[in-house]
C-alpha positions as a Markdown table, in Angstrom:
| # | Residue | x | y | z |
|---|---|---|---|---|
| 1 | Met | -82.6 | 13.8 | -20.5 |
| 2 | Lys | -80.0 | 13.8 | -17.7 |
| 3 | Arg | -78.8 | 10.9 | -16.4 |
| 4 | Gln | -79.7 | 9.8 | -12.8 |
| 5 | Leu | -78.6 | 7.1 | -10.4 |
| 6 | Glu | -80.6 | 5.4 | -7.6 |
| 7 | Ile | -78.3 | 5.1 | -4.9 |
| 8 | Asp | -78.7 | 4.4 | -1.1 |
| 9 | Ile | -77.3 | 7.5 | 0.8 |
| 10 | Ala | -76.7 | 5.4 | 3.7 |
| 11 | Asp | -75.1 | 2.7 | 1.9 |
| 12 | Leu | -72.7 | 5.4 | 0.4 |
| 13 | Val | -72.0 | 7.0 | 3.7 |
| 14 | Met | -71.2 | 3.8 | 5.5 |
| 15 | Cys | -68.6 | 2.6 | 2.9 |
| 16 | Leu | -66.7 | 6.0 | 4.0 |
| 17 | Ser | -66.9 | 5.2 | 7.7 |
| 18 | Ser | -66.1 | 1.6 | 7.4 |
| 19 | Thr | -62.9 | 2.4 | 5.4 |
| 20 | Val | -62.0 | 4.9 | 8.0 |
| 21 | Asp | -62.1 | 2.1 | 10.5 |
| 22 | Leu | -59.9 | -0.2 | 8.6 |
| 23 | Ala | -56.9 | 2.1 | 9.5 |
| 24 | Tyr | -56.6 | 1.2 | 12.9 |
| 25 | Pro | -57.7 | -2.2 | 14.2 |
| 26 | Ser | -58.4 | -0.9 | 17.7 |
| 27 | Leu | -61.3 | 0.9 | 16.1 |
| 28 | Asn | -62.5 | -1.7 | 14.1 |
| 29 | Asn | -66.4 | -1.5 | 13.3 |
| 30 | His | -66.5 | 1.6 | 15.9 |
| 31 | His | -68.7 | 3.8 | 13.5 |
| 32 | Thr | -70.8 | 0.7 | 12.5 |
| 33 | Gln | -71.4 | 0.1 | 16.0 |
| 34 | Val | -72.3 | 3.5 | 17.1 |
| 35 | Ala | -74.7 | 3.7 | 14.2 |
| 36 | Tyr | -76.6 | 0.5 | 15.2 |
| 37 | Ile | -76.5 | 1.6 | 18.8 |
| 38 | Ser | -78.2 | 4.6 | 17.7 |
| 39 | Leu | -80.7 | 3.3 | 15.4 |
| 40 | Glu | -81.6 | 0.7 | 18.2 |
| 41 | Ile | -82.7 | 3.8 | 20.7 |
| 42 | Gly | -84.0 | 5.9 | 17.9 |
| 43 | Glu | -86.6 | 3.0 | 17.0 |
| 44 | Gln | -87.4 | 3.0 | 20.7 |
| 45 | Leu | -88.2 | 6.6 | 20.4 |
| 46 | Gly | -90.6 | 6.1 | 17.9 |
| 47 | Tyr | -88.5 | 7.8 | 14.9 |
| 48 | Asn | -89.7 | 7.1 | 11.4 |
| 49 | Asn | -87.5 | 6.0 | 8.8 |
| 50 | Gly | -86.4 | 9.1 | 7.3 |
| 51 | Ala | -85.1 | 10.4 | 10.8 |
| 52 | Leu | -83.5 | 6.9 | 11.2 |
| 53 | Ala | -81.8 | 7.3 | 8.2 |
| 54 | Glu | -80.3 | 10.9 | 9.2 |
| 55 | Leu | -79.1 | 9.3 | 12.5 |
| 56 | Leu | -77.5 | 6.4 | 10.8 |
| 57 | Ile | -75.8 | 8.9 | 8.5 |
| 58 | Ala | -74.6 | 11.3 | 11.4 |
| 59 | Ala | -73.5 | 8.1 | 13.6 |
| 60 | Ser | -71.7 | 6.8 | 10.5 |
| 61 | Leu | -69.7 | 9.9 | 10.0 |
| 62 | His | -69.3 | 11.0 | 13.8 |
| 63 | Asp | -65.5 | 10.8 | 14.2 |
| 64 | Ile | -64.7 | 11.8 | 10.6 |
| 65 | Gly | -62.6 | 14.9 | 11.7 |
| 66 | Ala | -60.4 | 12.5 | 13.8 |
| 67 | Phe | -57.2 | 12.2 | 11.6 |
| 68 | Ser | -54.2 | 10.8 | 13.5 |
| 69 | Met | -53.6 | 7.8 | 15.4 |
| 70 | Glu | -53.2 | 9.7 | 18.7 |
| 71 | Glu | -56.6 | 11.3 | 18.2 |
| 72 | Lys | -58.5 | 8.4 | 17.2 |
| 73 | Leu | -57.2 | 6.2 | 20.3 |
| 74 | Glu | -57.7 | 9.1 | 22.7 |
| 75 | Ser | -61.3 | 9.3 | 21.5 |
| 76 | Leu | -61.6 | 5.5 | 22.6 |
| 77 | Lys | -61.0 | 6.7 | 26.5 |
| 78 | Phe | -64.4 | 6.7 | 28.0 |
| 79 | Asp | -63.6 | 10.5 | 29.7 |
| 80 | Phe | -60.8 | 12.0 | 27.0 |
| 81 | Ile | -59.5 | 15.6 | 27.1 |
| 82 | Asn | -60.5 | 18.0 | 24.3 |
| 83 | Pro | -62.9 | 16.3 | 22.0 |
| 84 | Asp | -63.8 | 19.6 | 20.6 |
| 85 | His | -60.7 | 19.4 | 17.7 |
| 86 | His | -62.1 | 16.5 | 15.8 |
| 87 | Thr | -65.9 | 17.5 | 16.2 |
| 88 | Glu | -65.0 | 20.9 | 14.9 |
| 89 | Val | -63.2 | 19.5 | 11.8 |
| 90 | Gly | -66.0 | 16.8 | 11.1 |
| 91 | Tyr | -68.6 | 19.8 | 11.4 |
| 92 | Asn | -66.6 | 21.9 | 9.2 |
| 93 | Leu | -66.1 | 19.1 | 6.6 |
| 94 | Ile | -69.5 | 17.8 | 6.4 |
| 95 | Lys | -71.0 | 21.3 | 5.9 |
| 96 | Leu | -69.5 | 21.6 | 2.7 |
| 97 | Tyr | -72.2 | 19.4 | 1.2 |
| 98 | Glu | -75.4 | 21.7 | 1.7 |
| 99 | Pro | -77.9 | 18.9 | 1.8 |
| 100 | Phe | -75.5 | 17.5 | 5.2 |
| 101 | Ser | -76.3 | 20.9 | 6.9 |
| 102 | Asp | -78.1 | 19.3 | 9.6 |
| 103 | Ile | -75.8 | 16.3 | 10.0 |
| 104 | Ala | -72.8 | 18.7 | 10.4 |
| 105 | Asp | -74.7 | 20.3 | 13.2 |
| 106 | Ile | -75.4 | 16.6 | 14.5 |
| 107 | Ile | -71.5 | 15.9 | 14.6 |
| 108 | Arg | -70.4 | 19.4 | 15.8 |
| 109 | Gly | -72.5 | 18.4 | 19.1 |
| 110 | His | -71.8 | 14.6 | 19.7 |
| 111 | His | -69.3 | 14.9 | 22.7 |
| 112 | Thr | -71.2 | 17.4 | 24.8 |
| 113 | Tyr | -72.1 | 16.4 | 28.4 |
| 114 | Trp | -75.9 | 16.7 | 29.2 |
| 115 | Asn | -74.7 | 18.1 | 32.2 |
| 116 | Tyr | -78.1 | 18.1 | 34.2 |
| 117 | Gly | -79.9 | 20.0 | 31.2 |
| 118 | Glu | -77.5 | 22.4 | 30.4 |
| 119 | Gly | -76.3 | 20.4 | 27.4 |
| 120 | Tyr | -79.2 | 21.8 | 25.1 |
| 121 | Val | -76.5 | 24.7 | 24.2 |
| 122 | Tyr | -72.9 | 24.3 | 23.8 |
| 123 | Arg | -70.6 | 27.5 | 23.0 |
| 124 | Gly | -73.6 | 29.4 | 21.8 |
| 125 | Phe | -75.4 | 26.8 | 19.3 |
| 126 | Lys | -78.3 | 24.7 | 20.2 |
| 127 | Val | -77.3 | 21.2 | 20.4 |
| 128 | Pro | -79.6 | 18.7 | 18.2 |
| 129 | Phe | -80.9 | 15.8 | 20.2 |
| 130 | Phe | -79.7 | 13.2 | 17.8 |
| 131 | Ser | -76.0 | 14.4 | 19.3 |
| 132 | His | -76.8 | 13.2 | 22.7 |
| 133 | Ile | -77.9 | 9.9 | 21.3 |
| 134 | Ile | -74.9 | 9.5 | 19.2 |
| 135 | His | -72.8 | 10.2 | 22.5 |
| 136 | Leu | -74.3 | 7.9 | 24.6 |
| 137 | Ala | -73.9 | 5.2 | 21.7 |
| 138 | Asp | -70.3 | 6.3 | 21.0 |
| 139 | Arg | -69.4 | 5.6 | 24.6 |
| 140 | Val | -70.9 | 2.3 | 24.9 |
| 141 | Ser | -68.9 | 1.3 | 21.6 |
| 142 | Val | -65.8 | 2.6 | 23.4 |
| 143 | Leu | -66.3 | 0.5 | 26.5 |
| 144 | Ile | -66.5 | -2.8 | 24.7 |
| 145 | Asp | -63.2 | -5.0 | 25.3 |
| 146 | Arg | -63.0 | -6.8 | 21.8 |
| 147 | Asp | -61.1 | -9.8 | 23.2 |
| 148 | Arg | -63.5 | -10.8 | 25.8 |
| 149 | Glu | -66.9 | -12.4 | 25.4 |
| 150 | Ile | -69.5 | -10.0 | 25.5 |
| 151 | Leu | -72.4 | -11.0 | 27.7 |
| 152 | Gly | -69.9 | -11.1 | 30.4 |
| 153 | Gln | -69.2 | -7.3 | 29.6 |
| 154 | Val | -73.0 | -6.3 | 29.9 |
| 155 | Asp | -73.0 | -5.4 | 33.6 |
| 156 | Ser | -70.0 | -3.3 | 33.6 |
| 157 | Ile | -71.2 | -1.3 | 30.5 |
| 158 | Val | -74.4 | -0.9 | 32.0 |
| 159 | Ser | -73.3 | 0.0 | 35.6 |
| 160 | Ile | -70.7 | 2.8 | 34.0 |
| 161 | Ile | -73.3 | 4.3 | 31.6 |
| 162 | Asp | -75.8 | 4.6 | 34.5 |
| 163 | Lys | -73.5 | 6.1 | 36.9 |
| 164 | Asn | -73.2 | 8.8 | 34.6 |
| 165 | Lys | -76.7 | 9.6 | 33.9 |
| 166 | Gly | -77.5 | 13.2 | 34.3 |
| 167 | Arg | -73.9 | 14.1 | 34.1 |
| 168 | Leu | -72.8 | 12.8 | 30.7 |
| 169 | Phe | -76.1 | 11.5 | 29.3 |
| 170 | Val | -79.7 | 12.2 | 28.8 |
| 171 | Pro | -81.5 | 10.3 | 31.9 |
| 172 | Gly | -84.4 | 9.3 | 29.7 |
| 173 | Leu | -82.0 | 7.9 | 26.9 |
| 174 | Val | -80.2 | 6.1 | 29.7 |
| 175 | Glu | -83.1 | 4.3 | 30.5 |
| 176 | Ile | -83.9 | 3.2 | 27.1 |
| 177 | Phe | -80.5 | 1.7 | 26.6 |
| 178 | Lys | -80.8 | 0.0 | 29.6 |
| 179 | Asp | -84.1 | -2.0 | 28.3 |
| 180 | Ile | -82.2 | -2.5 | 25.2 |
| 181 | Ala | -79.0 | -3.9 | 26.9 |
| 182 | Ser | -81.3 | -6.2 | 28.8 |
| 183 | Lys | -82.0 | -8.3 | 25.4 |
| 184 | Glu | -79.1 | -10.7 | 24.5 |
| 185 | Tyr | -79.7 | -10.3 | 20.8 |
| 186 | Phe | -78.4 | -6.7 | 20.9 |
| 187 | Trp | -75.1 | -7.2 | 22.1 |
| 188 | Phe | -74.9 | -10.3 | 19.6 |
| 189 | Asn | -75.6 | -8.1 | 17.0 |
| 190 | Leu | -73.2 | -5.4 | 18.4 |
| 191 | Val | -70.1 | -7.9 | 17.7 |
| 192 | Ser | -71.4 | -9.8 | 14.8 |
| 193 | Gln | -69.1 | -9.4 | 11.7 |
| 194 | Asn | -72.4 | -9.0 | 10.0 |
| 195 | Leu | -73.4 | -5.9 | 11.4 |
| 196 | Ser | -73.6 | -4.0 | 8.3 |
| 197 | Asp | -75.9 | -6.5 | 7.0 |
| 198 | Ile | -78.2 | -6.1 | 10.2 |
| 199 | Ile | -78.1 | -2.4 | 9.6 |
| 200 | Asp | -79.3 | -2.7 | 6.2 |
| 201 | Glu | -82.3 | -4.7 | 7.2 |
| 202 | Phe | -83.1 | -2.6 | 10.3 |
| 203 | Ile | -84.2 | 0.3 | 8.1 |
| 204 | Gln | -85.6 | 0.7 | 4.9 |
| 205 | Pro | -83.4 | 1.7 | 1.9 |
| 206 | His | -83.3 | 5.4 | 1.7 |
| 207 | Val | -82.7 | 5.7 | -2.1 |
| 208 | Tyr | -82.2 | 9.1 | -3.6 |
| 209 | Leu | -82.4 | 9.9 | -7.3 |
| 210 | Phe | -78.7 | 11.5 | -7.9 |
| 211 | His | -78.2 | 13.6 | -10.8 |
| 212 | Met | -74.4 | 13.7 | -11.8 |
| 213 | Asp | -74.0 | 17.1 | -10.3 |
| 214 | Asp | -75.2 | 15.9 | -7.0 |
| 215 | Leu | -73.0 | 13.1 | -7.3 |
| 216 | Val | -70.1 | 15.7 | -8.2 |
| 217 | Gln | -70.6 | 17.3 | -5.2 |
| 218 | Leu | -70.7 | 14.5 | -2.8 |
| 219 | Ser | -67.8 | 13.0 | -4.0 |
| 220 | Lys | -66.1 | 16.3 | -3.8 |
| 221 | Leu | -67.3 | 16.1 | 0.0 |
| 222 | Phe | -65.6 | 12.5 | 0.1 |
| 223 | Ser | -62.4 | 14.0 | -1.4 |
| 224 | Ala | -61.8 | 16.6 | 1.2 |
| 225 | Ile | -62.1 | 14.1 | 4.0 |
| 226 | Ile | -59.9 | 12.0 | 2.3 |
| 227 | Asp | -57.3 | 14.5 | 1.3 |
| 228 | Phe | -57.3 | 16.8 | 4.1 |
| 229 | Arg | -56.0 | 14.3 | 6.6 |
| 230 | Ser | -52.3 | 15.0 | 5.3 |
| 231 | Ser | -51.0 | 18.3 | 4.2 |
| 232 | Phe | -49.1 | 16.6 | 1.6 |
| 233 | Thr | -52.1 | 15.6 | -0.2 |
| 234 | Ala | -54.4 | 18.3 | 0.6 |
| 235 | Thr | -55.1 | 19.2 | -3.2 |
| 236 | His | -54.5 | 15.8 | -4.9 |
| 237 | Ser | -57.8 | 14.5 | -5.4 |
| 238 | Ala | -59.1 | 17.8 | -6.7 |
| 239 | Gly | -56.4 | 18.1 | -9.3 |
| 240 | Val | -57.0 | 14.5 | -10.2 |
| 241 | Ala | -60.8 | 15.1 | -10.8 |
| 242 | Gln | -60.1 | 18.5 | -12.6 |
| 243 | Cys | -57.7 | 16.9 | -14.8 |
| 244 | Ala | -59.9 | 13.8 | -15.7 |
| 245 | Glu | -62.9 | 16.3 | -16.5 |
| 246 | Asn | -60.7 | 18.2 | -19.0 |
| 247 | Ile | -59.4 | 15.1 | -20.7 |
| 248 | Ala | -63.0 | 13.9 | -21.3 |
| 249 | Leu | -63.8 | 17.0 | -22.7 |
| 250 | Tyr | -61.1 | 16.8 | -25.3 |
| 251 | Met | -62.0 | 13.3 | -26.0 |
| 252 | Arg | -65.6 | 14.6 | -26.7 |
| 253 | Met | -67.2 | 12.3 | -23.8 |
| 254 | Asp | -70.7 | 13.4 | -23.2 |
| 255 | Glu | -71.4 | 15.8 | -20.4 |
| 256 | Asp | -73.0 | 13.2 | -17.9 |
| 257 | Asp | -69.7 | 11.1 | -19.0 |
| 258 | Arg | -67.3 | 14.0 | -18.2 |
| 259 | Lys | -69.1 | 14.3 | -14.8 |
| 260 | Gly | -68.9 | 10.8 | -13.8 |
| 261 | Ile | -65.3 | 11.0 | -14.7 |
| 262 | Lys | -65.1 | 14.0 | -12.3 |
| 263 | Ala | -66.8 | 11.8 | -9.5 |
| 264 | Ala | -64.1 | 9.0 | -10.1 |
| 265 | Gly | -61.2 | 11.6 | -9.8 |
| 266 | Tyr | -62.6 | 12.7 | -6.1 |
| 267 | Leu | -63.1 | 9.3 | -5.2 |
| 268 | His | -60.0 | 7.5 | -6.7 |
| 269 | Asp | -58.2 | 7.4 | -3.2 |
| 270 | Leu | -61.2 | 6.8 | -0.9 |
| 271 | Gly | -59.1 | 3.6 | 0.3 |
| 272 | Lys | -56.4 | 5.8 | 1.7 |
| 273 | Leu | -58.8 | 6.3 | 4.4 |
| 274 | Ala | -57.8 | 2.8 | 5.2 |
| 275 | Ile | -54.0 | 4.1 | 6.0 |
| 276 | Pro | -52.7 | 5.2 | 8.7 |
| 277 | Ser | -52.1 | 8.9 | 8.6 |
| 278 | Glu | -48.6 | 8.7 | 10.1 |
| 279 | Ile | -47.9 | 6.9 | 6.7 |
| 280 | Leu | -49.6 | 9.3 | 4.6 |
| 281 | Glu | -47.8 | 12.5 | 6.5 |
| 282 | Lys | -44.3 | 10.8 | 6.5 |
| 283 | Asn | -41.9 | 13.3 | 5.4 |
| 284 | Gly | -39.9 | 11.1 | 3.1 |
| 285 | Arg | -39.9 | 8.1 | 1.0 |
| 286 | Leu | -41.6 | 5.0 | 2.2 |
| 287 | Thr | -39.9 | 2.0 | 3.3 |
| 288 | Ser | -40.9 | -1.2 | 1.2 |
| 289 | His | -43.4 | -2.2 | 4.5 |
| 290 | Glu | -44.9 | 0.7 | 4.1 |
| 291 | Tyr | -45.0 | 1.2 | 0.6 |
| 292 | Asn | -46.9 | -2.3 | 0.3 |
| 293 | Ile | -49.5 | -0.7 | 3.0 |
| 294 | Met | -50.0 | 2.1 | 0.9 |
| 295 | Lys | -50.6 | -0.1 | -2.1 |
| 296 | Thr | -53.6 | -1.7 | -0.2 |
| 297 | His | -55.6 | 1.7 | -0.8 |
| 298 | Val | -56.5 | 0.9 | -4.5 |
| 299 | Tyr | -57.9 | -2.4 | -3.4 |
| 300 | Tyr | -59.7 | -1.0 | -0.5 |
| 301 | Thr | -61.2 | 2.2 | -2.8 |
| 302 | Tyr | -62.8 | -1.1 | -4.9 |
| 303 | Val | -64.3 | -2.8 | -1.8 |
| 304 | Ala | -65.8 | 0.2 | -0.4 |
| 305 | Leu | -67.5 | 1.4 | -3.5 |
| 306 | Asn | -68.4 | -2.2 | -4.4 |
| 307 | Thr | -70.9 | -2.0 | -1.6 |
| 308 | Val | -72.5 | 0.6 | -3.3 |
| 309 | Asn | -75.6 | -0.2 | -6.0 |
| 310 | Gly | -75.6 | 2.2 | -9.0 |
| 311 | Leu | -71.7 | 3.3 | -8.7 |
| 312 | Glu | -70.4 | 0.0 | -10.5 |
| 313 | Glu | -69.1 | 2.1 | -13.3 |
| 314 | Ile | -67.7 | 4.9 | -11.3 |
| 315 | Asn | -66.2 | 2.3 | -9.0 |
| 316 | Arg | -63.9 | 0.9 | -12.0 |
| 317 | Trp | -63.1 | 4.5 | -13.3 |
| 318 | Ser | -62.1 | 4.9 | -9.5 |
| 319 | Ser | -60.4 | 1.8 | -8.5 |
| 320 | Tyr | -58.2 | 0.8 | -11.8 |
| 321 | His | -56.2 | 3.7 | -11.6 |
| 322 | His | -52.9 | 2.1 | -10.9 |
| 323 | Glu | -53.6 | -0.6 | -13.3 |
| 324 | Arg | -51.7 | -0.7 | -16.5 |
| 325 | Leu | -52.3 | -1.5 | -20.2 |
| 326 | Asp | -49.6 | -4.2 | -20.2 |
| 327 | Gly | -51.1 | -6.0 | -17.2 |
| 328 | Ser | -48.2 | -4.8 | -14.7 |
| 329 | Gly | -50.4 | -2.6 | -12.6 |
| 330 | Tyr | -52.0 | -3.3 | -9.4 |
| 331 | Pro | -53.8 | -4.6 | -7.5 |
| 332 | Phe | -56.0 | -6.6 | -10.1 |
| 333 | His | -53.5 | -6.8 | -12.8 |
| 334 | Leu | -55.8 | -5.8 | -15.7 |
| 335 | Asn | -54.7 | -5.6 | -19.0 |
| 336 | Ala | -55.8 | -3.1 | -22.1 |
| 337 | Lys | -58.9 | -5.2 | -23.2 |
| 338 | Gln | -60.2 | -5.1 | -19.4 |
| 339 | Leu | -59.4 | -1.3 | -18.8 |
| 340 | Pro | -62.6 | 1.2 | -19.9 |
| 341 | Leu | -61.7 | 4.6 | -21.1 |
| 342 | Gly | -62.8 | 6.1 | -17.9 |
| 343 | Ser | -60.2 | 4.0 | -15.9 |
| 344 | Arg | -57.4 | 5.2 | -18.4 |
| 345 | Ile | -58.7 | 8.7 | -18.2 |
| 346 | Val | -58.2 | 8.6 | -14.1 |
| 347 | Ala | -55.0 | 7.0 | -14.4 |
| 348 | Val | -53.1 | 9.2 | -16.7 |
| 349 | Ser | -54.7 | 12.1 | -14.5 |
| 350 | Asp | -53.4 | 10.7 | -11.2 |
| 351 | Ile | -49.9 | 10.3 | -12.8 |
| 352 | Phe | -50.1 | 13.7 | -14.2 |
| 353 | Val | -51.0 | 15.3 | -10.9 |
| 354 | Ala | -48.7 | 13.4 | -8.9 |
| 355 | Leu | -45.7 | 14.8 | -11.2 |
| 356 | Ile | -46.6 | 18.1 | -11.1 |
| 357 | Glu | -47.2 | 18.3 | -7.1 |
| 358 | Glu | -44.5 | 19.3 | -4.7 |
| 359 | Arg | -43.7 | 17.0 | -1.9 |
| 360 | Pro | -41.4 | 16.8 | 0.9 |
| 361 | Tyr | -39.2 | 14.3 | -1.0 |
| 362 | Lys | -39.4 | 16.0 | -4.4 |
| 363 | Glu | -39.7 | 19.1 | -6.4 |
| 364 | Arg | -42.5 | 20.0 | -8.8 |
| 365 | Leu | -41.5 | 18.8 | -12.4 |
| 366 | Ser | -41.1 | 20.6 | -15.5 |
| 367 | Lys | -43.3 | 20.4 | -18.5 |
| 368 | Arg | -40.5 | 18.5 | -20.2 |
| 369 | Gln | -40.0 | 16.3 | -17.2 |
| 370 | Val | -43.5 | 15.5 | -16.8 |
| 371 | Ile | -44.1 | 14.8 | -20.6 |
| 372 | Asn | -40.8 | 12.7 | -21.0 |
| 373 | Ile | -41.8 | 10.7 | -18.2 |
| 374 | Met | -45.3 | 10.1 | -19.3 |
| 375 | Glu | -44.2 | 9.1 | -22.9 |
| 376 | Gly | -42.1 | 6.7 | -21.6 |
| 377 | Met | -45.0 | 4.9 | -19.7 |
| 378 | Val | -46.5 | 4.8 | -23.1 |
| 379 | Lys | -43.8 | 3.2 | -24.8 |
| 380 | Asn | -43.6 | 0.7 | -22.0 |
| 381 | Gly | -47.3 | -0.3 | -22.4 |
| 382 | Gly | -48.3 | 1.4 | -19.3 |
| 383 | Ile | -50.8 | 4.2 | -20.0 |
| 384 | Asp | -53.1 | 5.1 | -22.9 |
| 385 | Gly | -51.3 | 6.5 | -25.7 |
| 386 | Glu | -54.3 | 8.5 | -27.3 |
| 387 | Ile | -55.0 | 10.0 | -23.9 |
| 388 | Met | -51.1 | 11.0 | -23.3 |
| 389 | Ser | -51.3 | 12.7 | -26.5 |
| 390 | Ile | -54.6 | 14.9 | -25.5 |
| 391 | Leu | -52.5 | 15.7 | -22.3 |
| 392 | Lys | -49.8 | 16.9 | -24.1 |
| 393 | Trp | -51.4 | 19.0 | -26.8 |
| 394 | Asn | -53.6 | 20.8 | -24.6 |
| 395 | Tyr | -51.0 | 20.7 | -21.7 |
| 396 | Gly | -51.2 | 24.6 | -20.7 |
| 397 | Tyr | -54.9 | 24.4 | -20.4 |
| 398 | Ile | -55.1 | 21.4 | -18.4 |
| 399 | Tyr | -52.3 | 22.6 | -16.6 |
| 400 | Asp | -53.9 | 25.7 | -15.4 |
| 401 | Lys | -57.3 | 24.6 | -14.7 |
| 402 | Thr | -55.8 | 21.9 | -12.5 |
| 403 | Ala | -53.7 | 24.3 | -10.7 |
| 404 | Ile | -56.7 | 26.3 | -10.0 |
| 405 | Ala | -58.7 | 23.5 | -8.6 |
| 406 | Gln | -55.8 | 22.6 | -6.2 |
| 407 | Thr | -55.5 | 26.3 | -5.3 |
| 408 | Lys | -58.9 | 26.3 | -4.2 |
| 409 | Ala | -58.7 | 23.2 | -2.5 |
| 410 | Lys | -55.9 | 24.4 | -0.6 |
| 411 | Glu | -57.5 | 27.5 | 0.3 |
| 412 | Leu | -60.4 | 25.5 | 1.8 |
| 413 | Tyr | -58.0 | 23.3 | 3.7 |
| 414 | Glu | -56.4 | 26.4 | 5.1 |
| 415 | Lys | -59.6 | 27.9 | 6.2 |
| 416 | Ile | -60.4 | 24.8 | 8.2 |
| 417 | Lys | -57.1 | 25.0 | 9.9 |
| 418 | Glu | -57.6 | 28.5 | 10.7 |
| 419 | Ser | -61.2 | 27.9 | 12.1 |
| 420 | Leu | -59.6 | 25.6 | 14.8 |
| 421 | Ser | -57.1 | 28.0 | 16.0 |
């Protein structure tokens, strides 16, 4: 019988969006705030739990296509120019996962002005009503001054929203928002450090039975969101996932474990969403300060996935990929006794893919160079010798499969870029 995982899809998506918000303090909690405001409005409209879960997922991912600090900060302006870029990127990314096709449409339309009724359609596509809910929620969130006491801002925020009724926002939604805004608890919740917990209590768990194939496909979407922030890393997680799966095959792991390893490979750099794209995109070696920031990504991967029940094993496989058998790795300094086989495979795969990739500051290394470096790491007690031997003796097959996966990821990256030109 195929293994199934019981996972709350909303928790999984929110772990992604909350990690994105960590990259820029000025955006802290933005996706979560927009999700909460949207849910309050949706509940007033009488939506059932399934519809609220869809609204929550879309709101939690609404700005996933805004990669750079410049674009993110621009989106914090109430009337900002050219929102189409990040809405189109988000749409093109989210639609990669077929079950999220409706959510992709919502994200595509979430900056559409109501324009006195013309906002039903934008550029030839029908704008989902959820898009208009998220647009209103998003603009409320950006009006909040996080350095000021919240209740003193309410009248000003409500006034600005009300003045744009009809032009930017659906009038009926504004009236619902004004009613909600008259209650102090709403604002206290909105700036609470426990907002994610409040949301968890707001709607019933939306648990799906994930087959491992489903998890791999959703993890692949996450990897695209992670890696496409930088042309330098656009194919990295796809390569690690494929390499790890093939090593697991040669190690005679069962089919479900191989798929779990592949999902872990796709998710291993989830925490890089918390790293400013300016560091990821740097055309040269990082300074010690920048490197210290980069090292936080594995910690954030662990923290994010640790919020999702059902992913405990995959979290360990993903998050320990910079740990070393001798305890010299980071961030937990685990040793050989504490590192499961899956973590060791992802660690070897991550190193292998990094060595064969070409970067602005280094050339692609030859087979001999790669093997020499990695065998040196075995001798120094860093990585697993058995796994390295499997990689060495099956180098051609694993390299070719990894290269094919990375080529496909590169083609997808270029296709999304081309769709925006």
